[in-house]
C-alpha positions in Angstrom: 12.8 -17.0 12.4 10.4 -14.1 13.4 8.5 -11.9 11.3 10.1 -8.8 9.8 8.5 -6.0 11.1 8.0 -2.6 9.0 9.7 0.4 10.0 7.0 2.7 11.3 8.6 6.0 10.6 9.3 5.4 7.4 5.6 3.8 6.6 4.3 7.3 7.9 6.4 9.3 5.3 5.9 7.3 2.4 3.1 5.6 0.7 3.0 2.9 -2.3 0.5 3.7 -5.5 -1.7 1.3 -7.0 0.8 0.8 -9.8 3.7 0.2 -7.4 5.8 3.5 -7.3 6.7 4.8 -3.9 6.1 8.5 -3.4 6.8 11.1 -0.8 6.0 14.6 0.3 8.2 17.3 -0.9 10.5 18.9 1.9 10.7 22.5 3.2 7.1 22.9 4.2 7.0 22.7 7.7 8.3 25.9 9.5 9.3 29.4 8.5 6.8 29.8 5.8 6.5 33.4 6.4 9.6 34.3 5.1 9.6 31.9 2.2 7.6 33.2 -1.2 4.3 32.0 -1.9 5.5 30.7 -5.1 8.1 28.5 -3.4 5.4 27.2 -0.7 3.2 26.3 -4.0 6.3 24.6 -5.4 6.8 22.5 -2.2 3.2 21.0 -2.2 2.1 17.7 -3.9 3.9 14.4 -3.8 6.9 13.2 -5.7 8.3 9.7 -6.4 11.2 8.6 -4.3 14.5 8.7 -6.2 15.9 5.4 -8.0 18.6 5.5 -5.5 16.7 5.4 -2.7 13.9 2.8 -3.7 15.6 -0.3 -2.7 16.3 1.1 1.0 12.8 2.4 1.2 11.3 -1.0 -0.1 13.6 -2.8 2.8 12.3 -0.2 5.3 8.4 -0.9 4.4 8.9 -4.9 4.5 8.3 -5.2 0.9 
């Protein structure tokens, strides 16, 4: 049986914290930032936890 490979696209987008939570960047901060209010772009910064519905799928893609 060959080794399982982790999904390289997923590994670039999410990371696992020391306590085991999976975190991701918020969406909507890639382009068209000039027309978005500063309050919105500030709200989009930072990281959030992956939703509970997606955790099993993301862990499988990461090979965990």
